[in-house]
N, C-alpha and C positions, 0 to 999 in steps of 0.2 A: 538529465534524471531530476525528481520533486524532490527536495527533502523538507516537508512539514512541519515546521517546529513550533514546540512551544515551552520553554523550560526545560533545553532539555541543554546544557552551557557546558555538563558531563562529560557529552557526548558526541556533538558538533565535528570539534575540528577530527580526531580521531575517527569519527564517519566518513566524512570527506573524505581522507586521506587515502584511509584503507579503498573505498567503493576508485579512486582516480587509478590507485595501484592496478584494483580487481581489473580494472577498465584498458589498463596501458597498453597491450596488443590488440585493441580493439584500432581497427584501420580508420575507422571516422572520426571526427572532430565529436569533442564530448564536452558536455554544456553540463554543470552540475547547479541549480536551481534553489537556493535552500528558502521558505515560503514562514516566514517565523509574524506570527500572531504576538509584537509586542514584547517578549516575554520579558517579564519581569527579572530574572536570574542572568542576564546580558547574555544571550544565546545568539540575539541578531547581532549584537556587538562583537563578542567572537565570529562569525559568520562574515560581517562587514570587513575583517579585518584580513582573514584568509581571500575574501575578495578580493581586496584593495592587493594582495602578494601576487594570484593568482587569474590570471581573464579568461580560466573556465571555469571559475567561482561565478555564481552570482546570486544578489540577496533580493527580495522580496522584500519589505518591513511594512508589515501591513498594523496601522496603528487603531482603522474603526473596525473591520471586520474579525470576524472571531469564526473558527469552525475545521476541521477537519476536511470535511469533503469540500467546502469552496479553497479551502486553500490547495487544494486538488487541483479545480478547475482553472482556477490563477495560474497556475503552473503549467497546466499542459495547455492551456488559451496562447502561452506566452513561451512554449516553448519552439525552438525554432528546427529542432532535425528531425528526422523522417521518423524516429521512432521516441517513444518519451515510457519510461517507467518513476515508480515511488517503490517507495517500502520505509518501513518506522523507523523511528530515528532513535531509538533506545539499543539500536545493535543486538536487538534482537534476532535481526533478519540476516545471517553473516553477508557482509556485498561482496565479499570472494567467492559466491554462487552466482554473480551476475555472471559472465561469463558463460552459462550453462544457458540460461534466460535466452543470452546472444545469439547461439545459436540454435534455440529452438525458431528465432525470427529468423536465420541465416535459414534456418530449413525450409520455410516457404509459412511459417504457422502466423497469426496476426495476433492472435495475445499468447504470452509466457505468465506462466504464473509459482512462485515459489508454491509447493502442497507441499504441508503436514500427513494428508492420508491419503497418500500413495506409498507405494512400497519403497523405500530407504528416507522415507522421512517421519518427523515425531515432532515430539514437543515436551522439552523438558524446562520448560519457563514458567509455567504456571504453577498454581494450582488445582489439585483434584477437581475444587468445586471449579474451578477456569477451564478445564480440557476437559469436565462431563457438559457445561455448559456447552464449548464450542463441537463437541461433537452431536450433541441433541441437534443441534441450530443445522448443524452442516448433512446429519441424516436426515431430517424432516428438509429441508430446503430442495435435496436431492429425490426425496419422494414427493413435493409434489412441484418439481418445476422439472428439471432432468438429470437422472443421476447416473451422467456421463462426468460430472462437476463433480470431484469429491471434495476437494476447499471453496466451497463459497468465500468465507471471508476471511482469506488467504490476505488480504491488502500489499503482497510479494508482485509486484507486475510491471511489465513490462510487453508494448504495445505497437502496434502500425499508430501514427500518431493522425491516419487518418480514419484508423476505428471512429476519433472521437467527432468527425465533419458533422455526421449527428444524432450523438450518442455523450452527453451531458450528464455528469455524474450530480446523483439524488439522493440524498437520505442525511442522517445529523451525522452518524460515525460509521461504525464496520456494517451497516446494513448497505449503504452506498455500492460493497462490492458484489453483495448477495444481484442487485438490482445490477449492475453494471455487467457482471458474467451472462446472466441471463438474455439480458435482451441483445447484447453479443453474438449469442450461441443462436437468440432469435432471428439476426440480423441474416445470418452466415458464417460469423466468425468464427477460423479454426485458433482451437482454443486447447494450449497444453498443457497441464502440468507437468511441472519437475520438483523433484523432490526436493525437500531442507529441513533442517534439522532447529527450531525453533529455541533459541535458549535465550536464558536470564537476561534482564539490560544490563547493563552494565554501570549505570550511573542516573539516578536519580531516583524523581517514584514514578510508580506508576499510574498510567490515566484509567485504567481498567476498573473495572470494578473490583473490589477488595474483598467483600462476603456475600454470602446466596442472595441477598437483596439485593444487591448492587447489581447484581448481576439478573436478577430476575427486572428490576425497573429495567435496566436497558433493555431485555431480553423483547421487550414490547413492542419497540420499533421495529425488532427483526422478526417477529413474526407479523407484527401487518404489511411489512414490505412481501413477505411472503405469499400473502394472502392475496393484498395486492396486486402483486407478478400474475397469479394463478387465476387471478378472475380477468385477466387482460386487463386490468386501470390504469389511466395512468397519475402522475401526480397532481 
């Protein structure tokens, strides 16, 4: 499991504990890799202490690199297992849902994603503006790309590592997930959505937009990604 962090000191220890507990019955080896972008709030020091006490936990402390997508790519590259997964580190994605994604891969799928937009899923974490923005982007993505995927901006992912042999994550922020899911689908991967309820972050400050103007600015990259994929262009 890859946990990309920046200023998540109030969440990281509990997130690791809950993730390990959720996967306690998994028959294979579990590795949690915290990829931290030199958080000034002490996140990486807390993760380092956990890693020192538990060999299932590993810290990658990045001093010169920044960004969600590059952190995920680093974690995917260094992950040692046959499967690799990741989630937001603010506790909005309940770690207790990991076994449901594990079951989907056990059943033969290539990618499992936690989804807010299939029956049983919902979003109680974000403001009305945030929920509207997400719904519009996902509906638009479905219309432009492939309607079979309902939550293109999930970010709650478990996949076979072989999926990433020829697929590197691209993008600046959440648009990476749109790009990944569409290109994986085009490559013939089986993608299954598992419902989950997105809940408010437990501690710290959100890194998503805080108002309509912020969502509009961030949305530009999402729209560019949709048109690039629709037109079949590479970055």
